[in-house]
All heavy atoms as an XYZ file, in Angstrom:
842
protein
N      92.476     70.048    128.731
C      92.238     71.470    128.597
C      92.374     71.871    127.125
O      93.387     71.603    126.492
C      93.253     72.220    129.460
C      93.165     73.692    129.410
S      94.547     74.379    130.359
C      93.765     75.679    131.164
N      91.351     72.469    126.569
C      91.375     72.877    125.176
C      91.251     74.383    125.061
O      90.152     74.926    125.083
C      90.254     72.189    124.386
C      90.562     70.741    124.107
O      91.702     70.404    123.852
N      89.566     69.894    124.144
N      92.384     75.065    124.957
C      92.403     76.514    124.790
C      92.432     76.854    123.311
O      93.390     76.523    122.618
C      93.648     77.112    125.461
C      93.613     76.932    126.962
O      92.571     77.050    127.585
N      94.765     76.649    127.532
N      91.395     77.511    122.838
C      91.317     77.923    121.453
C      92.404     78.959    121.164
O      92.602     79.893    121.920
C      89.929     78.502    121.154
O      88.941     77.523    121.441
C      89.812     78.915    119.702
N      93.103     78.781    120.056
C      94.116     79.734    119.635
C      93.439     81.050    119.260
O      92.430     81.048    118.540
C      94.920     79.201    118.433
C      95.680     77.935    118.830
C      95.869     80.262    117.897
C      96.315     77.204    117.642
N      93.993     82.148    119.760
C      93.490     83.480    119.427
C      94.636     84.312    118.848
O      95.815     83.966    119.012
C      92.945     84.198    120.673
O      94.018     84.398    121.602
C      91.818     83.406    121.335
N      94.277     85.408    118.225
C      95.267     86.343    117.723
C      96.165     86.839    118.873
O      97.383     86.938    118.719
C      94.569     87.522    117.056
C      95.459     88.547    116.453
C      94.713     89.647    115.759
O      93.597     89.424    115.258
O      95.264     90.771    115.707
N      95.567     87.092    120.015
C      96.320     87.557    121.184
C      97.355     86.516    121.621
O      98.500     86.882    121.926
C      95.369     87.881    122.326
C      96.057     88.392    123.570
C      95.089     88.710    124.698
O      93.900     88.365    124.602
O      95.548     89.305    125.689
N      96.984     85.275    121.643
C      97.920     84.206    122.029
C      99.088     84.172    121.056
O     100.240     84.070    121.466
C      97.198     82.846    122.091
C      96.293     82.780    123.330
C      98.204     81.686    122.092
C      95.389     81.556    123.394
N      98.810     84.275    119.765
C      99.866     84.249    118.762
C     100.824     85.423    118.931
O     102.044     85.252    118.941
C      99.268     84.257    117.354
C      98.459     83.022    116.976
C      97.775     83.240    115.627
C      99.331     81.774    116.950
N     100.275     86.626    119.090
C     101.122     87.822    119.243
C     101.935     87.748    120.526
O     103.126     88.093    120.534
C     100.265     89.082    119.203
C      99.609     89.368    117.855
C      98.619     90.536    117.971
C     100.639     89.637    116.772
N     101.334     87.276    121.610
C     102.061     87.145    122.891
C     103.186     86.113    122.806
O     104.158     86.191    123.545
C     101.103     86.814    124.023
C     100.253     87.982    124.437
O     100.580     89.144    124.171
N      99.130     87.708    125.088
N     103.029     85.141    121.912
C     104.057     84.102    121.740
C     105.175     84.567    120.799
O     106.148     83.846    120.599
C     103.429     82.820    121.189
N     105.021     85.758    120.205
C     106.070     86.285    119.346
C     105.783     86.254    117.854
O     106.627     86.650    117.054
N     104.606     85.754    117.462
C     104.252     85.780    116.054
C     104.135     87.210    115.561
O     103.710     88.092    116.297
C     102.923     85.054    115.812
C     103.020     83.566    115.713
C     103.036     82.785    116.859
C     103.081     82.938    114.489
C     103.105     81.415    116.785
C     103.157     81.564    114.396
C     103.176     80.797    115.542
N     104.498     87.431    114.306
C     104.376     88.732    113.661
C     103.164     88.703    112.744
O     102.967     87.750    111.987
C     105.632     89.001    112.834
C     105.553     90.227    111.975
C     106.716     90.350    110.994
O     107.580     89.452    110.957
O     106.730     91.347    110.262
N     102.331     89.736    112.824
C     101.211     89.869    111.887
C     101.781     90.322    110.554
O     102.413     91.380    110.476
C     100.192     90.874    112.414
C      99.088     91.146    111.458
N      98.527     92.389    111.312
C      98.428     90.339    110.587
C      97.582     92.342    110.394
N      97.513     91.122    109.938
N     101.591     89.530    109.504
C     102.092     89.852    108.182
C     101.041     90.677    107.447
O     100.141     90.149    106.791
C     102.422     88.586    107.403
C     103.465     87.663    108.045
C     103.694     86.433    107.181
C     104.769     88.400    108.276
N     101.158     91.983    107.571
C     100.151     92.898    107.051
C     100.043     92.800    105.535
O      98.944     92.716    104.974
C     100.450     94.352    107.501
C      99.469     95.321    106.877
C     100.421     94.443    109.018
N     101.184     92.801    104.838
C     101.155     92.748    103.375
C     100.489     91.460    102.869
O      99.632     91.510    101.991
C     102.573     92.868    102.821
C     102.645     92.842    101.331
N     102.170     93.868    100.544
C     103.123     91.894    100.486
C     102.350     93.556     99.264
N     102.933     92.365     99.208
N     100.873     90.329    103.418
C     100.307     89.041    103.022
C      98.817     88.992    103.367
O      97.998     88.459    102.600
C     101.038     87.873    103.686
C     102.416     87.636    103.131
C     103.482     88.559    103.705
O     103.155     89.529    104.399
O     104.677     88.293    103.432
N      98.445     89.563    104.511
C      97.027     89.623    104.897
C      96.258     90.433    103.877
O      95.204     89.999    103.401
C      96.888     90.263    106.304
O      97.507     89.383    107.269
C      95.441     90.476    106.675
N      96.772     91.613    103.537
C      96.086     92.482    102.588
C      95.938     91.832    101.209
O      94.926     92.025    100.530
C      96.821     93.819    102.449
C      96.715     94.687    103.694
O      95.866     94.390    104.565
O      97.503     95.639    103.806
N      96.945     91.054    100.797
C      96.898     90.388     99.486
C      95.741     89.379     99.395
O      95.136     89.222     98.334
C      98.217     89.671     99.204
C      99.382     90.535     98.771
C     100.650     89.690     98.663
C      99.091     91.219     97.447
N      95.462     88.688    100.495
C      94.490     87.595    100.448
C      93.136     87.928    101.088
O      92.173     87.185    100.897
C      95.073     86.373    101.158
C      96.177     85.698    100.382
S      95.637     85.030     98.786
C      94.447     83.814     99.299
N      93.035     89.024    101.827
C      91.800     89.319    102.569
C      90.585     89.443    101.665
O      89.516     88.909    101.983
C      91.988     90.569    103.424
N      90.719     90.128    100.551
C      89.597     90.293     99.634
C      89.113     88.966     99.077
O      87.908     88.694     99.012
N      90.053     88.103     98.698
C      89.695     86.790     98.182
C      88.990     85.957     99.240
O      87.967     85.311     98.967
C      90.939     86.065     97.663
C      90.655     84.637     97.286
C      89.976     84.342     96.113
C      91.061     83.590     98.108
C      89.702     83.016     95.776
C      90.796     82.284     97.763
C      90.108     82.003     96.608
O      89.822     80.697     96.269
N      89.532     85.946    100.453
C      88.933     85.166    101.535
C      87.510     85.637    101.824
O      86.628     84.831    102.078
C      89.794     85.248    102.804
C      91.112     84.515    102.717
C      90.960     83.010    102.757
O      90.029     82.459    103.340
N      91.897     82.311    102.133
N      87.290     86.948    101.745
C      85.968     87.512    101.990
C      84.989     87.144    100.868
O      83.881     86.671    101.128
C      86.044     89.017    102.154
C      84.715     89.654    102.480
C      84.848     91.136    102.739
C      83.479     91.708    103.129
N      83.577     93.097    103.533
N      85.409     87.349     99.626
C      84.524     87.089     98.489
C      84.232     85.603     98.315
O      83.095     85.216     98.066
C      85.151     87.636     97.207
C      85.138     89.150     97.139
C      85.837     89.662     95.900
O      85.830     88.957     94.856
O      86.408     90.769     95.980
N      85.263     84.779     98.429
C      85.087     83.352     98.160
C      84.494     82.585     99.320
O      83.732     81.635     99.108
C      86.439     82.743     97.770
N      84.830     82.990    100.554
C      84.451     82.163    101.713
C      83.714     82.931    102.811
O      83.377     82.348    103.845
C      85.699     81.503    102.293
C      86.483     80.721    101.282
C      87.718     81.158    100.860
C      85.960     79.569    100.701
C      88.448     80.459     99.899
C      86.675     78.872     99.750
C      87.923     79.315     99.335
N      83.521     84.229    102.640
C      82.798     85.009    103.640
C      83.596     85.293    104.904
O      83.023     85.578    105.948
N      84.919     85.200    104.819
C      85.766     85.442    105.975
C      86.131     86.919    106.024
O      86.819     87.409    105.127
C      87.015     84.542    105.938
C      86.586     83.075    106.016
C      88.000     84.905    107.041
C      87.664     82.076    105.731
N      85.664     87.621    107.041
C      85.810     89.065    107.116
C      87.054     89.529    107.877
O      87.421     90.689    107.785
C      84.584     89.705    107.771
C      83.347     89.538    106.907
O      83.396     89.759    105.703
N      82.255     89.122    107.522
N      87.671     88.665    108.645
C      88.790     89.096    109.491
C      90.067     88.314    109.203
O      90.842     88.017    110.106
C      88.404     88.928    110.968
C      88.145     87.472    111.326
O      87.903     86.626    110.477
N      88.207     87.179    112.604
N      90.298     87.985    107.946
C      91.447     87.168    107.569
C      92.758     87.820    107.993
O      92.974     89.019    107.786
C      91.466     86.949    106.058
C      92.658     86.162    105.588
C      92.689     84.790    105.733
C      93.746     86.801    105.032
C      93.796     84.045    105.321
C      94.855     86.076    104.606
C      94.876     84.710    104.758
O      95.964     83.991    104.365
N      93.657     87.001    108.594
C      94.981     87.476    108.995
C      95.990     86.332    108.893
O      95.659     85.180    109.084
C      94.971     88.007    110.424
C      94.176     89.287    110.574
C      94.344     89.891    111.926
C      93.543     91.194    111.972
N      93.526     91.760    113.301
N      97.249     86.732    108.610
C      98.364     85.788    108.536
C      99.411     86.205    109.554
O      99.709     87.387    109.699
C      99.009     85.805    107.131
C     100.144     84.795    107.055
C      98.012     85.581    106.037
N      99.990     85.197    110.226
C     101.023     85.435    111.236
C     102.201     84.517    110.950
O     102.042     83.426    110.409
C     100.489     85.151    112.645
C      99.305     85.983    113.010
C      98.021     85.568    112.716
C      99.475     87.199    113.657
C      96.929     86.344    113.042
C      98.386     87.988    113.991
C      97.101     87.553    113.679
N     103.413     84.956    111.369
C     104.624     84.149    111.137
C     105.589     84.269    112.312
O     105.719     85.318    112.934
C     105.365     84.608    109.889
C     106.698     83.882    109.673
C     107.382     84.292    108.406
N     106.583     83.820    107.278
C     106.619     84.363    106.057
N     107.394     85.393    105.814
N     105.870     83.866    105.092
N     106.284     83.149    112.546
C     107.428     83.143    113.482
C     108.422     82.096    113.003
O     108.036     81.095    112.386
C     106.975     82.865    114.933
C     108.071     83.242    115.923
C     106.528     81.401    115.092
C     107.607     83.260    117.363
N     109.690     82.379    113.262
C     110.749     81.394    113.102
C     111.083     80.878    114.501
O     111.279     81.682    115.402
C     112.005     82.007    112.484
C     111.925     82.213    111.016
C     111.444     83.305    110.368
C     112.364     81.292    110.007
N     111.549     83.127    109.010
C     112.121     81.884    108.759
C     112.923     80.014    110.059
C     112.420     81.268    107.565
C     113.237     79.398    108.850
C     112.976     80.011    107.630
N     111.165     79.573    114.679
C     111.493     79.031    115.991
C     112.986     79.222    116.254
O     113.799     79.350    115.335
C     111.141     77.542    116.108
O     111.957     76.784    115.219
C     109.655     77.316    115.849
N     113.328     79.177    117.513
C     114.720     79.333    117.939
C     115.302     77.971    118.283
O     115.915     77.782    119.326
C     114.779     80.291    119.139
C     116.202     80.686    119.462
O     117.078     80.630    118.613
N     116.422     81.098    120.696
N     115.113     77.020    117.378
C     115.613     75.657    117.582
C     116.968     75.492    116.904
O     117.370     76.326    116.091
C     114.631     74.637    116.983
C     113.285     74.663    117.672
O     113.263     74.531    118.918
O     112.257     74.811    116.987
N     117.661     74.395    117.228
C     118.916     74.088    116.558
C     118.704     74.052    115.041
O     119.509     74.559    114.276
C     119.473     72.754    117.071
C     120.784     72.390    116.443
C     121.962     73.063    116.781
C     120.856     71.367    115.506
C     123.170     72.744    116.183
C     122.055     71.013    114.909
C     123.221     71.711    115.263
O     124.406     71.386    114.674
N     117.616     73.424    114.623
C     117.163     73.464    113.231
C     115.851     74.250    113.230
O     114.770     73.670    113.430
C     116.942     72.060    112.676
C     118.189     71.266    112.560
N     119.141     71.528    111.595
C     118.669     70.226    113.278
C     120.148     70.684    111.724
N     119.893     69.892    112.759
N     115.903     75.562    113.018
C     114.690     76.400    113.083
C     113.652     75.980    112.045
O     114.003     75.469    110.978
C     115.182     77.810    112.790
C     116.659     77.748    112.769
C     117.085     76.341    112.636
N     112.404     76.189    112.397
C     111.333     75.999    111.452
C     110.528     77.296    111.351
O     110.474     78.072    112.292
C     110.422     74.792    111.797
C     109.852     74.898    113.209
C     111.147     73.491    111.584
C     108.906     73.776    113.588
N     109.952     77.505    110.191
C     109.127     78.692    109.942
C     107.679     78.281    110.061
O     107.236     77.314    109.418
C     109.401     79.270    108.553
C     108.582     80.525    108.253
C     108.909     81.092    106.881
C     108.226     80.266    105.831
N     108.113     80.910    104.517
N     106.929     79.009    110.879
C     105.529     78.715    111.108
C     104.678     79.868    110.586
O     104.815     80.990    111.036
C     105.274     78.533    112.611
C     106.177     77.522    113.319
C     105.944     77.570    114.819
C     105.944     76.127    112.773
N     103.833     79.561    109.621
C     102.856     80.520    109.110
C     101.481     79.999    109.498
O     101.143     78.831    109.203
C     102.940     80.636    107.594
C     104.177     81.360    107.109
O     104.708     82.200    107.850
O     104.623     81.078    105.989
N     100.694     80.845    110.142
C      99.359     80.438    110.565
C      98.379     81.502    110.124
O      98.644     82.698    110.227
C      99.318     80.169    112.091
C      97.981     79.542    112.507
C      99.649     81.410    112.889
C      97.978     78.975    113.927
N      97.243     81.062    109.560
C      96.221     82.007    109.126
C      94.834     81.481    109.476
O      94.672     80.307    109.760
C      96.334     82.276    107.622
C      95.911     81.104    106.783
O      94.698     80.845    106.706
O      96.796     80.441    106.195
N      93.871     82.398    109.475
C      92.507     82.031    109.823
C      91.597     82.032    108.595
O      90.417     82.318    108.688
C      91.962     82.968    110.891
C      91.874     84.411    110.436
O      92.481     84.791    109.437
N      91.130     85.223    111.158
N      92.153     81.648    107.454
C      91.365     81.547    106.232
C      90.658     80.207    106.124
O      90.704     79.364    107.016
N      89.993     80.021    104.968
C      89.293     78.773    104.706
C      90.270     77.631    104.688
O      91.410     77.759    104.252
C      88.580     78.860    103.362
C      87.804     77.634    103.053
C      86.521     77.383    103.398
C      88.265     76.484    102.347
N      86.140     76.140    102.952
C      87.202     75.561    102.296
C      89.467     76.138    101.756
C      87.311     74.325    101.688
C      89.587     74.901    101.149
C      88.501     74.005    101.114
N      89.836     76.462    105.236
C      90.682     75.265    105.177
C      89.800     74.026    105.009
O      88.577     74.121    105.052
C      91.604     75.174    106.397
C      90.858     75.023    107.705
O      90.118     74.072    107.896
N      91.021     75.992    108.598
N      90.428     72.907    104.817
C      89.711     71.663    104.493
C      88.924     71.052    105.639
O      88.031     70.266    105.403
C      90.692     70.620    103.959
C      91.220     71.025    102.593
O      90.490     71.566    101.772
N      92.482     70.753    102.341
N      89.278     71.365    106.872
C      88.599     70.767    108.020
C      87.576     71.687    108.665
O      86.838     71.266    109.545
C      89.630     70.377    109.091
C      90.398     69.120    108.780
C      91.232     68.643    109.952
N      90.466     68.442    111.151
C      90.888     68.768    112.373
N      92.084     69.309    112.552
N      90.142     68.561    113.422
N      87.571     72.970    108.304
C      86.648     73.903    108.930
C      87.099     74.354    110.311
O      86.302     74.780    111.135
N      88.396     74.267    110.572
C      88.930     74.716    111.848
C      89.199     76.218    111.783
O      89.108     76.840    110.736
C      90.257     73.993    112.180
O      91.184     74.219    111.124
C      90.037     72.482    112.345
N      89.560     76.788    112.919
C      89.807     78.219    112.993
C      91.125     78.628    112.346
O      91.269     79.762    111.900
C      89.801     78.664    114.453
C      88.480     78.498    115.193
C      88.641     78.845    116.673
C      87.384     79.352    114.557
N      92.094     77.719    112.320
C      93.439     78.079    111.879
C      94.024     77.011    110.945
O      93.739     75.817    111.082
C      94.387     78.227    113.074
C      93.950     79.299    114.004
C      93.223     79.139    115.155
C      94.195     80.707    113.874
N      93.007     80.369    115.741
C      93.598     81.356    114.966
C      94.851     81.470    112.927
C      93.651     82.717    115.145
C      94.914     82.838    113.112
C      94.310     83.442    114.203
N      94.873     77.468    110.012
C      95.682     76.579    109.180
C      97.146     76.905    109.471
O      97.570     78.064    109.371
C      95.417     76.788    107.694
C      96.344     76.015    106.842
N      96.209     74.658    106.643
C      97.463     76.379    106.165
C      97.195     74.241    105.867
N      97.982     75.254    105.563
N      97.921     75.908    109.858
C      99.331     76.061    110.171
C     100.168     75.420    109.073
O      99.980     74.248    108.729
C      99.645     75.382    111.511
C     101.107     75.407    111.956
C     101.589     76.821    112.211
C     101.286     74.538    113.209
N     101.086     76.200    108.502
C     102.017     75.725    107.482
C     103.428     75.737    108.082
O     103.832     76.740    108.661
C     101.955     76.617    106.240
C     102.866     76.157    105.163
N     102.446     75.318    104.150
C     104.179     76.392    104.941
C     103.471     75.062    103.344
N     104.534     75.700    103.811
N     104.152     74.632    107.915
C     105.466     74.473    108.529
C     106.515     74.264    107.461
O     106.385     73.363    106.622
C     105.460     73.288    109.512
C     104.333     73.444    110.536
C     106.820     73.146    110.202
C     104.018     72.197    111.336
N     107.565     75.097    107.498
C     108.706     74.985    106.573
C     109.979     74.707    107.365
O     110.106     75.153    108.521
C     108.944     76.296    105.811
C     107.960     76.527    104.695
O     107.215     75.604    104.318
O     107.922     77.676    104.191
N     110.936     74.042    106.714
C     112.250     73.887    107.323
C     113.039     75.176    107.140
O     112.517     76.164    106.604
C     112.995     72.671    106.767
C     113.304     72.780    105.280
O     113.238     73.853    104.682
N     113.632     71.664    104.659
N     114.310     75.178    107.539
C     115.092     76.415    107.475
C     115.523     76.782    106.057
O     116.119     77.836    105.836
C     116.289     76.362    108.425
C     117.225     75.203    108.184
O     116.947     74.372    107.302
O     118.247     75.135    108.873
N     115.185     75.949    105.078
C     115.398     76.288    103.656
C     114.081     76.708    103.002
O     114.005     76.775    101.768
C     115.977     75.083    102.924
O     117.246     74.752    103.434
N     113.049     76.941    103.818
C     111.706     77.338    103.334
C     111.088     76.274    102.416
O     110.373     76.589    101.477
C     111.722     78.696    102.666
S     112.062     80.026    103.834
N     111.358     74.998    102.744
C     110.723     73.883    102.047
C     109.626     73.344    102.973
O     109.847     73.168    104.168
C     111.752     72.771    101.778
C     112.884     73.241    100.895
C     114.063     72.279    100.909
O     114.356     71.667    101.952
O     114.708     72.166     99.855
N     108.474     73.067    102.403
C     107.348     72.564    103.196
C     107.688     71.222    103.829
O     108.140     70.301    103.137
C     106.100     72.409    102.310
O     105.749     73.705    101.790
C     104.928     71.857    103.116
N     107.463     71.136    105.137
C     107.635     69.851    105.824
C     106.362     69.409    106.513
O     106.292     68.309    107.043
C     108.817     69.889    106.820
C     108.639     70.991    107.869
C     110.131     70.052    106.074
C     109.676     70.958    108.981
N     105.321     70.270    106.516
C     104.069     69.864    107.108
C     103.054     70.980    107.124
O     103.372     72.153    106.899
N     101.808     70.585    107.416
C     100.741     71.541    107.606
C      99.595     70.825    108.320
O      99.505     69.599    108.281
C     100.264     72.143    106.297
O      99.610     71.176    105.505
N      98.746     71.627    108.958
C      97.600     71.052    109.654
C      96.551     72.127    109.860
O      96.878     73.317    110.004
C      98.016     70.474    110.999
N      95.297     71.710    109.902
C      94.192     72.588    110.223
C      93.862     72.322    111.694
O      93.532     71.191    112.071
C      92.982     72.280    109.337
C      93.288     72.506    107.863
O      94.120     73.357    107.567
O      92.680     71.821    107.021
N      93.993     73.368    112.527
C      93.918     73.197    113.976
C      93.045     74.275    114.607
O      92.754     75.294    113.982
C      95.325     73.220    114.626
C      96.024     74.573    114.361
C      96.163     72.057    114.102
C      97.364     74.717    115.067
N      92.673     74.038    115.862
C      91.892     74.993    116.653
C      92.566     75.393    117.954
O      92.419     76.506    118.413
C      90.522     74.400    117.033
C      89.536     74.347    115.890
O      89.429     75.340    115.148
O      88.866     73.300    115.742
N      93.296     74.472    118.580
C      93.691     74.654    119.973
C      95.195     74.770    120.183
O      96.000     74.293    119.368
C      93.174     73.506    120.858
O      93.857     72.304    120.492
C      91.659     73.308    120.737
N      95.534     75.364    121.314
C      96.939     75.449    121.755
C      97.511     74.050    121.890
O      98.656     73.800    121.496
C      97.033     76.223    123.091
C      98.411     76.102    123.702
C      96.624     77.685    122.891
N      96.742     73.115    122.396
C      97.229     71.747    122.585
C      97.571     71.094    121.247
O      98.589     70.409    121.129
C      96.198     70.924    123.349
C      96.038     71.330    124.810
C      95.250     72.647    125.019
O      94.533     73.077    124.087
O      95.364     73.242    126.081
N      96.741     71.291    120.245
C      97.025     70.742    118.915
C      98.307     71.345    118.357
O      99.152     70.639    117.802
C      95.856     70.995    117.969
C      94.619     70.203    118.298
C      93.409     70.670    117.522
O      93.298     71.835    117.127
N      92.483     69.750    117.290
N      98.448     72.657    118.496
C      99.650     73.348    118.032
C     100.878     72.771    118.722
O     101.877     72.423    118.076
C      99.546     74.852    118.320
C     100.751     75.634    117.889
C     100.778     76.257    116.661
C     101.859     75.750    118.721
C     101.909     76.973    116.249
C     102.976     76.469    118.335
C     102.994     77.081    117.093
N     100.829     72.650    120.046
C     101.977     72.163    120.813
C     102.325     70.716    120.473
O     103.507     70.363    120.448
C     101.743     72.349    122.287
C     101.771     73.818    122.699
O     102.307     74.672    121.982
N     101.202     74.127    123.850
N     101.331     69.885    120.174
C     101.626     68.518    119.750
C     102.366     68.504    118.427
O     103.294     67.708    118.232
C     100.321     67.717    119.625
C      99.755     67.293    120.959
C      98.488     66.502    120.791
C      97.856     66.243    122.137
N      96.565     65.542    122.023
N     101.995     69.397    117.534
C     102.708     69.484    116.254
C     104.148     69.912    116.465
O     105.068     69.411    115.808
C     102.007     70.433    115.308
C     100.736     69.895    114.680
C      99.933     70.999    114.027
C     101.067     68.804    113.671
N     104.372     70.830    117.379
C     105.746     71.263    117.664
C     106.558     70.088    118.209
O     107.732     69.923    117.873
C     105.766     72.447    118.649
C     105.163     73.726    118.108
S     105.926     74.314    116.589
C     104.813     73.642    115.334
N     105.922     69.268    119.014
C     106.598     68.077    119.531
C     106.938     67.119    118.391
O     108.051     66.603    118.317
C     105.689     67.386    120.548
C     106.327     66.215    121.234
C     105.408     65.582    122.259
O     104.521     66.263    122.799
O     105.570     64.376    122.503
N     106.011     66.904    117.469
C     106.226     66.016    116.334
C     107.400     66.499    115.484
O     108.206     65.707    115.015
C     104.940     65.905    115.456
C     105.234     65.288    114.109
C     103.859     65.144    116.210
N     107.522     67.838    115.335
C     108.589     68.395    114.508
C     109.836     68.718    115.323
O     110.725     69.418    114.869
C     108.087     69.623    113.743
C     107.194     69.247    112.595
C     105.821     69.201    112.743
C     107.756     68.862    111.389
C     105.006     68.809    111.692
C     106.942     68.475    110.320
C     105.571     68.451    110.479
N     109.895     68.183    116.546
C     111.075     68.279    117.392
C     111.487     69.709    117.701
O     112.663     70.022    117.766
C     112.239     67.505    116.755
C     113.240     67.003    117.790
O     112.846     66.878    118.980
O     114.386     66.760    117.420
N     110.478     70.573    117.892
C     110.730     71.963    118.225
C     110.451     72.185    119.712
O     109.540     71.611    120.284
C     109.810     72.880    117.409
O     109.933     74.219    117.843
N     111.246     73.076    120.302
C     111.023     73.467    121.696
C     109.942     74.538    121.818
O     109.480     74.801    122.915
C     112.311     73.996    122.324
C     113.447     72.979    122.373
C     114.713     73.619    122.915
C     115.229     74.555    121.838
N     116.501     75.177    122.106
N     109.562     75.153    120.691
C     108.602     76.260    120.712
C     107.218     75.762    121.122
O     106.763     74.722    120.652
C     108.539     76.929    119.341
C     107.655     78.138    119.308
C     108.085     79.341    119.814
C     106.363     78.056    118.786
C     107.277     80.463    119.798
C     105.544     79.163    118.761
C     105.996     80.378    119.271
N     106.573     76.501    121.997
C     105.210     76.198    122.423
C     104.411     77.487    122.573
O     104.975     78.565    122.824
C     105.188     75.465    123.785
C     105.949     74.159    123.839
C     105.226     73.075    123.043
N     105.832     71.757    123.207
C     106.861     71.276    122.501
N     107.452     72.023    121.611
N     107.306     70.067    122.712
N     103.111     77.368    122.411
C     102.221     78.510    122.705
C     101.937     78.525    124.181
O     101.925     77.530    124.835
C     100.896     78.395    121.935
C     100.970     78.586    120.434
C      99.592     78.465    119.819
C     101.545     79.951    120.084
């Protein structure tokens, strides 16, 4: 089953729409890449070792719908991936030993 990640899925899972960060990059994403609906979302997981998840629908290297950036609880990058589906997202959470799922 391949469920495409949507803004609604992210918001229902507890992600926050980062309006300021969205506004900062929206013009660039539109001018440089033709992306008209750029948005950034964030959540901190409720794990023993929480991770910060930032996901946006801007341009990425694979041409997927979403880019996921993963930080540890010290805001140090520990991973990132260009993804499309809930299943891909959930596999990454498993890899990073998080209980959080979409």
